[in-house]
C-alpha positions in Angstrom: 285.6 31.3 -39.9 282.5 32.9 -41.4 282.0 36.2 -43.2 279.0 38.2 -42.0 277.6 41.7 -42.5 278.5 43.9 -39.5 274.8 44.0 -38.4 274.6 40.2 -38.5 277.9 39.9 -36.5 276.5 41.3 -33.3 276.9 38.8 -30.6 279.6 36.8 -32.4 283.3 36.5 -31.5 285.8 38.3 -33.6 288.4 35.9 -34.9 291.4 38.3 -35.4 292.7 41.7 -34.3 291.4 44.7 -36.3 293.7 47.7 -36.7 292.4 51.3 -37.0 294.7 53.7 -38.9 294.2 57.4 -38.7 296.7 58.9 -41.2 299.4 60.9 -39.5 298.0 60.2 -36.0 297.7 56.6 -35.0 297.9 53.0 -35.9 296.5 50.7 -33.2 294.4 47.7 -32.5 290.8 48.9 -32.1 289.2 45.4 -31.7 291.1 42.4 -30.4 290.6 38.7 -31.2 287.9 37.3 -28.9 285.9 40.5 -28.7 282.2 40.0 -28.8 280.7 42.3 -31.4 278.2 44.8 -29.9 275.6 47.0 -31.6 277.5 50.1 -30.5 280.7 48.8 -32.4 279.0 49.1 -35.8 279.7 52.8 -36.4 283.4 52.4 -35.6 283.6 49.3 -37.8 282.1 51.2 -40.7 284.5 54.1 -40.2 287.3 51.6 -40.5 285.9 50.5 -43.9 284.4 47.3 -42.6 281.0 46.4 -44.1 281.7 42.7 -43.5 283.8 41.0 -40.9 285.0 37.4 -40.1 283.7 35.7 -37.0 285.2 32.6 -35.6 284.2 29.2 -36.8 287.0 26.8 -36.2 287.2 24.3 -39.1 288.1 20.7 -38.3 291.9 20.1 -38.4 292.8 23.8 -38.5 294.4 26.3 -36.1 293.8 30.0 -35.7 296.8 32.3 -36.5 297.4 33.0 -32.8 297.5 29.3 -32.0 299.8 28.7 -34.9 302.1 31.4 -33.7 302.2 29.7 -30.2 303.3 26.5 -31.8 306.1 28.2 -33.7 307.2 30.0 -30.6 307.4 26.7 -28.7 309.5 25.3 -31.5 311.9 28.2 -31.5 312.2 29.6 -28.0 315.3 28.5 -26.1 317.5 29.8 -23.3 317.7 33.5 -22.6 314.8 34.5 -24.8 311.7 36.3 -23.7 308.6 36.9 -25.8 305.5 39.1 -26.3 302.3 38.6 -28.1 300.5 37.1 -29.9 299.5 40.5 -31.3 297.8 40.5 -34.7 298.8 36.9 -35.1 302.5 37.6 -34.4 304.8 36.6 -31.6 308.2 38.4 -31.1 311.3 37.3 -29.2 313.3 39.6 -27.1 316.7 39.0 -25.5 316.6 38.5 -21.8 320.4 38.7 -21.4 323.6 39.7 -23.1 325.1 36.9 -25.1 325.5 35.1 -28.5 322.3 34.7 -30.5 322.4 31.5 -32.6 320.2 29.1 -34.5 320.5 26.5 -37.2 320.0 28.4 -40.4 319.4 25.2 -42.4 316.4 24.3 -40.2 315.1 27.8 -40.2 315.1 27.8 -44.1 313.3 24.4 -44.1 310.6 25.7 -41.8 310.1 28.8 -43.9 309.8 26.5 -46.9 306.7 24.7 -45.5 304.4 27.5 -46.7 301.9 29.6 -44.9 304.2 30.1 -41.9 307.1 32.5 -41.5 309.9 32.9 -39.0 312.1 36.0 -39.4 315.3 36.3 -37.3 318.2 38.7 -37.0 321.6 37.6 -38.2 322.9 34.3 -36.9 325.9 34.2 -34.5 325.5 37.8 -33.5 326.2 39.5 -30.2 323.0 40.8 -28.6 322.2 42.8 -25.5 319.2 42.4 -23.1 316.2 44.0 -24.7 317.2 43.5 -28.3 314.6 42.2 -30.7 315.6 38.7 -32.0 312.9 37.2 -34.1 309.2 37.2 -35.1 306.9 34.5 -36.3 303.4 34.1 -37.5 301.0 32.2 -39.8 300.1 34.0 -43.1 296.5 33.0 -43.3 294.0 33.5 -40.5 293.5 29.8 -40.3 296.1 27.2 -41.1 296.0 23.4 -41.4 297.3 21.7 -38.3 299.3 19.3 -40.6 301.7 22.2 -41.5 302.5 22.8 -37.8 303.0 19.1 -37.3 305.6 19.2 -40.2 307.2 22.2 -38.5 307.6 20.2 -35.3 309.1 17.3 -37.1 311.6 19.4 -38.9 312.7 21.3 -35.8 313.1 18.3 -33.6 313.1 18.3 -29.8 315.7 21.0 -29.0 314.7 24.7 -29.3 315.8 26.3 -32.5 317.0 29.6 -31.1 319.2 30.2 -28.0 321.3 32.9 -26.4 324.5 31.6 -25.0 326.0 33.7 -22.2 329.6 34.8 -22.4 331.7 32.2 -20.5 335.3 33.2 -21.1 336.3 36.0 -18.7 340.0 36.5 -18.9 342.7 36.9 -21.5 346.5 37.3 -21.9 347.9 39.5 -24.6 351.3 38.9 -26.2 352.4 41.8 -28.2 355.2 40.9 -30.7 357.7 43.1 -32.4 361.3 44.1 -31.7 360.6 47.7 -32.4 357.9 47.7 -29.7 360.0 45.7 -27.2 362.8 48.2 -27.6 360.5 51.2 -27.1 361.1 52.5 -30.6 357.4 52.3 -31.5 354.5 52.7 -29.0 352.2 49.8 -28.5 348.9 50.7 -30.2 347.6 47.1 -30.4 347.1 46.5 -26.7 344.6 49.3 -26.1 342.5 48.3 -29.1 342.3 44.7 -28.0 341.5 45.6 -24.4 338.6 47.7 -25.6 337.2 44.9 -27.8 337.6 42.4 -25.0 335.9 44.6 -22.4 332.8 44.8 -24.5 332.3 41.1 -23.7 333.3 41.3 -20.0 336.7 39.9 -20.6 339.5 41.1 -18.3 343.2 41.2 -19.5 345.2 39.4 -16.9 348.6 40.3 -18.4 350.1 41.9 -21.4 353.7 40.9 -22.4 355.7 42.7 -25.0 358.3 40.5 -26.7 360.9 40.8 -29.5 360.5 38.9 -32.8 361.6 35.3 -32.8 359.6 32.1 -32.8 361.3 30.7 -29.7 360.8 34.0 -27.8 357.1 34.2 -28.7 356.5 30.5 -27.9 358.1 31.1 -24.5 355.8 34.0 -23.8 352.8 31.8 -24.7 354.0 29.1 -22.3 354.4 31.7 -19.6 351.0 33.1 -20.2 349.4 29.6 -20.1 350.8 29.1 -16.5 348.5 31.9 -15.3 345.5 30.0 -16.8 343.8 32.7 -18.8 340.6 31.7 -20.7 342.2 32.8 -24.0 345.6 34.0 -25.4 345.9 36.7 -28.0 349.1 37.3 -30.0 349.1 40.6 -31.7 351.4 41.3 -34.7 353.8 39.3 -36.7 351.1 37.5 -38.7 352.2 38.1 -42.3 354.4 35.9 -44.5 357.4 38.2 -44.1 360.6 36.5 -42.9 360.5 38.5 -39.6 356.9 37.6 -38.8 357.2 34.6 -36.6 353.9 34.5 -34.7 352.2 31.7 -36.6 355.3 29.5 -36.2 355.5 30.3 -32.5 351.9 29.3 -32.0 352.5 26.0 -33.7 355.7 25.4 -31.7 353.8 26.2 -28.5 351.9 22.9 -28.9 348.5 24.4 -30.0 346.7 22.7 -32.8 346.0 25.2 -35.6 342.4 25.3 -36.9 343.0 27.9 -39.5 345.8 30.3 -40.6 344.1 32.5 -43.2 340.4 33.3 -43.5 338.2 34.3 -46.5 337.5 37.6 -44.7 338.9 41.0 -45.5 340.1 42.7 -43.4 341.5 39.8 -41.4 342.9 37.4 -44.0 346.0 36.5 -42.0 344.0 35.6 -38.8 345.0 32.4 -37.0 343.0 30.3 -34.5 344.4 27.4 -32.6 343.5 25.4 -29.5 345.5 23.7 -26.8 344.5 20.2 -25.7 342.7 21.7 -22.6 340.5 23.7 -25.0 342.1 27.1 -24.4 342.1 29.1 -27.6 345.1 31.1 -28.9 344.7 33.6 -31.6 347.1 35.4 -33.9 345.6 38.9 -34.6 346.8 40.6 -37.8 347.8 44.2 -37.9 344.5 45.3 -39.6 342.8 45.0 -36.2 344.7 48.2 -35.1 343.0 50.5 -37.5 340.0 48.7 -39.1 336.7 49.2 -37.3 335.7 45.6 -37.9 337.7 42.5 -38.9 337.4 38.8 -38.7 338.4 39.0 -35.1 335.2 41.0 -34.3 333.1 38.4 -36.1 334.4 35.4 -34.1 335.1 37.0 -30.7 331.4 36.7 -29.6 331.5 33.0 -30.4 334.8 32.5 -28.7 333.6 34.4 -25.6 330.5 32.2 -25.5 332.7 29.1 -25.3 332.1 27.8 -28.8 334.9 25.7 -30.3 335.2 26.7 -33.9 336.3 24.4 -36.7 337.8 25.0 -40.2 334.3 24.8 -41.8 333.1 27.8 -39.6 335.7 30.0 -41.4 335.3 28.5 -44.9 331.6 29.7 -44.8 332.5 33.3 -44.0 333.5 34.2 -47.6 329.9 35.1 -48.5 329.6 38.5 -46.8 333.2 38.4 -45.8 334.3 41.6 -47.6 334.1 44.8 -45.6 333.0 47.7 -47.9 335.1 50.3 -46.0 332.1 52.7 -45.8 333.0 56.4 -45.0 330.9 56.1 -41.9 331.3 52.7 -40.3 328.0 51.3 -38.8 329.2 47.8 -37.9 327.5 45.6 -36.8 324.5 47.1 -38.5 325.9 46.3 -42.0 326.4 43.3 -44.3 329.9 42.5 -43.2 330.2 38.9 -41.9 326.5 38.2 -42.4 326.8 34.9 -44.4 323.8 32.7 -44.0 
């Protein structure tokens, strides 16, 4: 790269995009990288405040910012992800399908620690729709040593850093617990809420069973639901430590192995996740899901729907960002809730 006066740059190749800003009217690229400077370009360049410009002279062992962005994109881009650019040295990722957007945050942090390169991504483990913006990456200087891109490749490894996992689980059974609901003394308000949340991920409710309290009764309902082979089972209600709340014990007696009973997330502290030996998840949903706009169930449902098998450590990491602020106007998921890194 070489700096020349605009008159001396005629006939040379521009090495980066040049943006023209007209206050209150426009901001657009006037000259793109690779443009051969012409004599008639000089007045426009001067109107943009350019008395000197950089022309391309590739140093040994270095990459132009566009080429560096291409390397970063190759490292990061995985399944279900489209792209645009490079534009002004930046490549952006766009979702090509609905699904769960995920990446290894530890590797992302190491890449950003190299220096002179940046990769910015939306929150990890989030539900996205086709067309959503996912990430952007670029080199900071116009020319960057190739060695830094080699380090980035070594850190990232062979597998793409970022992927969109499609939703795989398509059916659910709901078991609503509570003697007062079973006897018709209280209307079921849990089922409609769960149906709406599941439908957002294309999950159909195969059956909903209302049962009285009692560990054996609830365990029997779980066994009956399993015979219909749903992709997941949700048990609503009866999740507290009160003597009449038997859902956690019923899930344990059903033969499922409990991953967690209790999470560092509020609302949703009394949430339970377990798995049967065949991999089918069964969840105990606490009563807060009936009235709170977002709970721990909303945080993990996209991951469950995508077929991820969660472990205890996935929940223990949720405490950072796990407190809902109960804003007067809820804007979840565009908020800090559940956004631990």
